Structure formats: structure tokens, C-alpha cells
C-alpha positions as CSV (number, residue, x, y, z in Angstrom):
1,M,68.6,110.0,132.7
2,K,65.3,108.3,132.0
3,K,66.5,107.2,128.6
4,L,69.7,105.8,130.1
5,Q,67.7,103.9,132.7
6,C,65.5,102.6,130.0
7,C,68.5,101.4,128.0
8,Y,69.9,99.6,131.1
9,F,66.6,97.9,131.6
10,I,66.4,96.7,128.0
11,L,69.9,95.4,128.2
12,L,69.1,93.6,131.5
13,I,66.0,92.0,130.0
14,N,67.9,90.9,126.9
15,G,70.7,89.5,129.0
16,L,68.2,87.5,131.2
17,M,66.4,86.2,128.1
18,A,69.7,85.2,126.5
19,A,70.8,83.4,129.7
20,A,67.4,81.6,129.9
21,M,67.7,80.5,126.2
22,S,71.3,79.4,126.8
23,S,70.2,77.4,129.9
24,A,67.3,75.8,128.0
25,F,69.6,74.8,125.1
26,A,72.2,73.4,127.5
27,S,69.5,71.2,129.1
28,T,69.0,69.1,126.0
29,V,70.2,65.5,125.6
30,K,72.4,65.1,122.5
31,I,72.2,61.9,120.5
32,T,74.7,61.1,117.8
33,P,74.4,58.0,115.7
34,L,77.8,56.5,114.6
35,G,77.0,54.5,111.4
36,S,79.1,53.3,108.6
37,H,78.3,56.1,106.2
38,D,78.1,59.8,106.9
39,G,74.6,61.2,106.7
40,E,72.9,57.8,106.1
41,F,71.1,55.0,107.9
42,C,72.8,51.8,106.8
43,L,72.8,48.0,107.1
44,F,74.8,47.5,110.3
45,D,74.0,50.8,112.0
46,R,73.3,50.4,115.7
47,A,75.8,52.6,117.6
48,M,74.7,55.8,119.3
49,I,76.3,58.2,121.7
50,F,74.0,59.8,124.3
51,E,75.4,63.0,126.0
52,D,73.8,64.3,129.2
53,P,73.6,68.0,129.8
54,D,76.4,67.6,132.4
55,G,78.7,66.2,129.7
56,T,78.5,62.5,130.6
57,R,78.7,60.4,127.4
58,I,77.3,56.9,127.0
59,L,78.0,54.7,123.9
60,Y,75.2,52.2,123.1
61,D,75.9,49.0,121.1
62,A,79.2,50.0,119.4
63,G,78.8,47.0,117.0
64,R,80.6,47.0,113.7
65,T,80.2,50.7,112.6
66,V,82.6,52.3,115.1
67,A,85.9,52.4,113.3
68,G,87.8,51.0,116.3
69,A,89.0,52.6,119.5
70,D,90.6,55.6,117.7
71,D,87.5,56.5,115.7
72,T,87.6,60.3,115.8
73,R,83.8,60.5,116.2
74,L,83.9,58.9,119.7
75,G,85.5,61.7,121.8
76,K,85.2,61.1,125.5
77,I,83.3,58.0,126.5
78,D,82.3,57.4,130.1
79,A,80.5,54.1,129.8
80,I,79.5,51.6,127.1
81,L,76.2,49.7,127.1
82,V,75.8,46.3,125.4
83,S,72.3,44.9,124.8
84,H,73.6,41.4,124.0
85,M,76.6,39.5,122.8
86,H,75.8,39.0,119.1
87,G,78.6,40.3,116.8
88,D,76.6,43.1,115.2
89,H,76.1,44.6,118.7
90,V,79.2,43.9,120.7
91,G,81.4,44.2,117.6
92,D,83.0,41.0,116.3
93,R,84.3,43.0,113.3
94,Q,84.5,46.8,112.5
95,I,84.4,49.0,109.5
96,K,87.7,49.6,107.8
97,S,87.1,53.3,107.8
98,I,84.1,55.6,107.7
99,N,82.3,55.4,104.3
100,A,84.2,52.2,103.3
101,G,82.1,50.0,101.1
102,Q,78.4,50.8,100.3
103,C,75.6,51.7,102.7
104,G,73.9,48.3,101.9
105,K,77.2,46.5,102.1
106,P,79.7,48.3,104.4
107,D,83.3,47.1,104.5
108,V,83.5,45.4,107.9
109,S,86.6,43.4,107.1
110,V,88.6,44.4,110.2
111,K,88.5,41.6,112.7
112,A,87.9,42.7,116.3
113,T,87.8,39.3,118.0
114,P,88.7,37.8,120.4
115,N,88.6,41.2,122.2
116,T,85.5,42.7,120.4
117,N,85.1,46.3,119.4
118,T,83.5,47.0,122.8
119,I,86.5,45.9,124.8
120,N,89.0,47.7,122.5
121,I,87.0,51.0,122.9
122,A,86.7,50.5,126.7
123,L,90.4,50.0,127.1
124,H,91.3,53.0,125.0
125,K,88.8,55.3,126.5
126,K,89.1,54.0,130.1
127,A,85.3,53.6,130.0
128,S,83.1,51.3,132.1
129,I,81.1,48.6,130.5
130,I,77.6,48.3,131.9
131,T,75.5,45.2,131.2
132,G,73.0,42.9,132.8
133,S,72.4,39.1,133.2
134,E,75.6,37.1,132.9
135,M,77.6,39.4,130.6
136,P,79.5,41.4,133.2
137,K,81.7,38.5,134.3
138,F,82.7,37.8,130.7
139,F,83.8,41.5,130.2
140,A,85.5,41.6,133.6
141,T,87.6,38.5,132.7
142,K,88.5,40.1,129.3
143,L,89.6,43.3,131.0
144,K,91.6,41.5,133.6
145,N,93.4,39.4,131.0
146,L,94.3,42.6,129.1
147,G,95.8,44.3,132.2
148,A,92.8,46.5,132.9
149,N,90.6,46.8,136.0
150,P,87.9,44.1,136.0
151,A,85.8,46.3,138.2
152,S,85.2,48.5,135.2
153,S,82.7,45.8,134.1
154,I,79.6,46.8,136.0
155,L,76.5,44.6,136.6
156,V,73.0,46.2,136.5
157,R,70.3,43.5,136.6
158,F,66.6,44.0,136.0
159,G,65.1,46.0,138.9
160,G,68.3,47.8,139.8
161,S,70.1,50.9,138.4
162,K,73.6,52.5,138.3
163,K,74.4,56.2,138.0
164,I,77.2,57.3,135.8
165,G,77.6,61.1,136.0
166,G,74.2,62.6,135.5
167,V,72.8,59.4,133.8
168,T,70.8,56.7,135.7
169,I,71.1,53.4,133.8
170,T,68.5,50.7,134.3
171,T,68.2,47.3,132.5
172,V,64.8,46.2,131.3
173,P,63.7,42.8,129.8
174,A,64.2,42.0,126.1
175,V,63.2,38.7,124.4
176,H,66.0,37.5,122.2
177,S,68.9,35.1,122.2
178,N,72.3,35.9,123.8
179,G,75.2,33.7,123.0
180,I,79.0,34.3,123.0
181,A,80.5,33.0,119.8
182,G,83.6,30.8,119.9
183,A,85.6,33.5,118.1
184,M,85.2,35.8,121.2
185,L,86.9,33.2,123.4
186,D,90.6,32.4,123.5
187,G,92.0,28.9,123.1
188,E,90.4,25.4,122.9
189,L,87.0,26.2,124.3
190,G,86.2,28.7,121.5
191,Q,87.4,26.2,118.9
192,M,85.2,23.5,120.4
193,L,82.1,25.7,120.4
194,D,82.6,26.6,116.8
195,A,83.2,23.0,115.8
196,A,80.0,22.0,117.5
197,G,78.0,24.9,116.1
198,L,77.3,26.2,119.6
199,S,77.7,29.4,121.5
200,A,78.2,30.1,125.2
201,Y,75.1,31.2,127.1
202,A,75.4,34.8,128.4
203,G,72.1,35.1,130.2
204,P,69.1,37.0,129.0
205,P,69.6,40.0,126.7
206,T,68.6,43.4,127.9
207,G,67.1,46.7,126.9
208,Y,67.8,49.9,128.8
209,V,66.1,52.9,130.3
210,L,68.3,55.9,130.6
211,G,67.3,58.7,133.0
212,F,69.1,62.0,132.2
213,S,69.7,65.0,134.5
214,N,67.2,67.1,132.6
215,G,64.4,64.6,133.4
216,L,64.3,62.9,130.0
217,Q,63.7,59.1,130.2
218,V,64.8,57.2,127.1
219,Y,64.0,53.5,126.3
220,L,66.6,51.5,124.3
221,S,64.9,48.4,123.0
222,G,67.9,46.3,122.1
223,D,66.9,43.3,120.0
224,T,63.5,42.1,121.2
225,G,60.1,41.1,120.3
226,I,56.9,42.5,121.8
227,T,56.9,42.2,125.6
228,A,54.4,43.0,128.3
229,E,57.1,44.9,130.2
230,Q,57.2,47.6,127.4
231,D,53.8,48.6,128.9
232,T,54.1,47.8,132.6
233,V,57.8,48.7,133.1
234,V,58.9,51.1,130.4
235,R,55.7,53.2,130.1
236,Q,53.9,52.8,133.4
237,Y,56.9,52.8,135.8
238,Y,59.8,54.6,134.0
239,A,57.5,56.8,131.9
240,A,59.9,56.8,128.9
241,K,59.1,59.6,126.5
242,L,61.7,58.9,123.9
243,A,62.2,55.4,122.4
244,V,65.1,54.0,120.3
245,M,63.3,51.1,118.6
246,N,64.9,48.2,116.6
247,I,62.8,47.5,113.5
248,G,64.9,45.0,111.5
249,D,62.5,42.0,111.4
250,T,63.6,38.3,111.7
251,Y,66.2,39.2,114.4
252,T,64.0,41.7,116.2
253,T,60.6,43.4,116.0
254,G,59.6,44.1,112.4
255,P,58.4,47.5,111.3
256,E,54.7,46.8,112.0
257,E,55.4,45.1,115.3
258,A,57.7,47.9,116.4
259,A,55.0,50.5,115.4
260,Y,52.6,48.5,117.6
261,V,55.0,48.7,120.6
262,V,55.3,52.5,120.1
263,N,51.7,53.2,119.4
264,E,50.0,50.9,122.0
265,L,52.5,50.0,124.7
266,I,55.2,52.6,125.3
267,K,53.3,55.6,123.8
268,P,56.3,57.9,123.8
269,V,56.5,61.5,122.5
270,S,59.1,60.7,119.9
271,V,61.0,57.6,118.5
272,I,64.3,57.0,116.8
273,A,64.4,54.1,114.4
274,S,67.3,51.7,114.7
275,H,68.7,48.3,113.5
276,A,66.8,48.3,110.2
277,N,69.1,45.8,108.6
278,E,68.9,47.5,105.2
279,E,70.1,50.5,103.2
280,A,67.4,52.6,104.8
281,T,68.3,56.0,103.3
282,K,69.8,57.5,100.2
283,K,71.1,61.0,100.5
284,G,69.5,61.1,103.9
285,K,66.0,60.3,102.6
286,V,64.1,57.2,103.4
287,V,64.2,54.6,100.7
288,S,60.8,53.9,99.2
289,A,59.2,50.5,100.2
290,S,61.9,49.9,102.8
291,R,61.2,48.5,106.3
292,T,62.1,52.0,107.6
293,E,59.4,53.6,105.5
294,R,56.9,51.1,106.6
295,F,57.7,51.8,110.3
296,V,57.5,55.6,109.7
297,E,54.1,55.2,108.0
298,A,52.7,52.9,110.7
299,T,53.9,55.0,113.7
300,K,51.6,57.7,115.2
301,V,54.4,59.8,116.8
302,P,57.3,61.6,115.1
303,V,60.0,59.2,113.9
304,Y,63.6,60.4,113.6
305,L,66.2,58.7,111.4
306,P,69.6,58.0,113.0
307,L,71.7,59.6,110.2
308,S,75.3,58.9,110.9
309,G,77.2,61.8,112.4
310,R,74.1,64.0,112.7
311,T,73.5,65.1,116.3
312,M,69.9,65.4,117.4
313,E,68.9,67.2,120.6
314,F,65.9,66.4,122.8
315,N,64.4,68.5,125.6
316,T,62.9,67.2,128.8
317,A,59.6,66.6,127.0
318,A,61.3,64.4,124.4
319,E,60.8,66.9,121.7
320,C,63.5,67.1,119.1
321,V,64.7,70.7,119.1
322,A,67.8,70.6,116.9
323,G,69.3,68.3,114.2
324,C,65.9,66.8,113.5
325,R,65.0,65.1,110.2
């Protein structure tokens, strides 16, 4: 009888431990990069899917490397974030197919304008588009003209937030340009802008802070230089512990500048490199003397590479607990 009770006790303990481990595993935030080439970090790679423990899925900067609205990697998408209106972020073109072309020169020959890749995905997935500044009205008009609900374009300006499922979305300042190209507009106005070499102003660009249901706070830099708000807002107020940092230089912070932002301003636990504007990896390994290698070497916290299709999982403390490289 004592042996039987002992066995029951052991089984109970094992069951409780398994349940606890399962609960802990389920509380991670899953991040899946959607780049142009499987297992690599390539020239135009920006897009990432963030999945909350409750199943809410957010697509960030679809750009050119999501192979259209029926890309099988997308799955369910609840909302799409756009940092700004430049073609490599909103998606003026898209890859012909996954792995088309080379990592350093992906085949992005499929035209997505005037709708943009973002609009096409939102329509197909019935997803909201969440942006700040003057961008929501542009997306609302596009949706309305295509027979969709313009209310699906949702405004979140700096200082406010919007909750989608278990994810709280906040816009934060970014310093960059933000123009709508003529090709994204129908009719004469778009033609006139292109002829004059101008773009339509869409308000300031944005970064984002995402607050997940497990308590993890994630900063998405968008295209930006160094800003005071990376300290006062992102670190001091929102206490972001994981950063997705654009490092491509010329168009955004370069590797050393981005490392300074991470080391001295945000001070996160972990960082994911993004927007390197280069063939950053070969066979999943950092290319020697690349901007990405310079960023990794200059950064004091663990840097994770957004290898396309490889899901990383982060716990509440922003520690990568699965899929890490």
C-alpha cells in the first residue's frame, strides 16, 4: 500500500512539473522572420511575425520579402504594423517566390503598387493596419476604394496605445523621412509627383513598443537615427527588454550607432538585428567584415540573427529560450 501511495505521489509530482514546464513554454513570445531566402538574413529582409502566448499574430513591416498575400508562411495575421511608407517597408514590390534570386540580390520583380504588399495582405487576411502620424488615412482610403472597411486602418499616435488580442501596441518616435511615392497613388496625382521627383508627405515615421501578455516589452526601431526617446521613452518608461534594431547605415542607424543605442540608451537584455541592407549571412553564419558582424562585435548583449523562417522564442525576461542562433 505504501509503495502504491509512493507511486501515486511520484506521478502527481511529475504531472505537476510537466504542467509547469508546459505553461512556461506556452508563455513565450514567438518571433518568425519572413525574409527572401530560407535560413538566411538577406538584403531586403525586414518582415517579422510576432506571436503572443494567446495566439495573437502581428506582422511588422511586410516589405518586399513576403511573397504576397498567399505566402504560406503568413498563417493567421491579426494586425499589420508599418513603420513608414518607403517601398522596402510597406511593399512596393515583392519577391517572386521564396528563394528566388540571390540573398544579395533577391528577385523582387513582382509589382505590388498601387495597392502595396501591406494592403494586399490586409485584404486577404482581414487584418487591421495599425500606424501612427498621417498614415492611417492613406490606408483607410485604399481599403475603402477596394471594398473593405476603412475602419480597419487604425491610428495610434505617439503617447497612445491600442490593444489587439493580448498585445498592446504603442508608437514611439523615429527620425527618418516618410513619403508616399507616386506609384502608390492612382491617377494623375501620382504621375505628377513622379514627374516632379516628389513624394506625398505622410507625417513622421514611427517605431513601436509591443507589450505582450507574458509581460515582455519589445522595441521595434523602424528606420531611425539615434534619438533621446530611446532612453527616456523606450527604456525609462516602457522598460523594453528586447529590441529589434535596424543597422543598415545611410538609411538608418549604422552598426556602431545601433550598438550605441543598445549599449547606452535602451540597455535591453537581448537584441535582434534587422534591416542590414546586405547579404548578412551565408549558410546561416555571419559574413565576415559585414555590417552585421560589426554590430554583433560592438554590442554588449546577445545579438540574434533574423534567419528567415526560423522561429525564436523569448520569455518574459527577454531571454531567447528556443530557436536561438
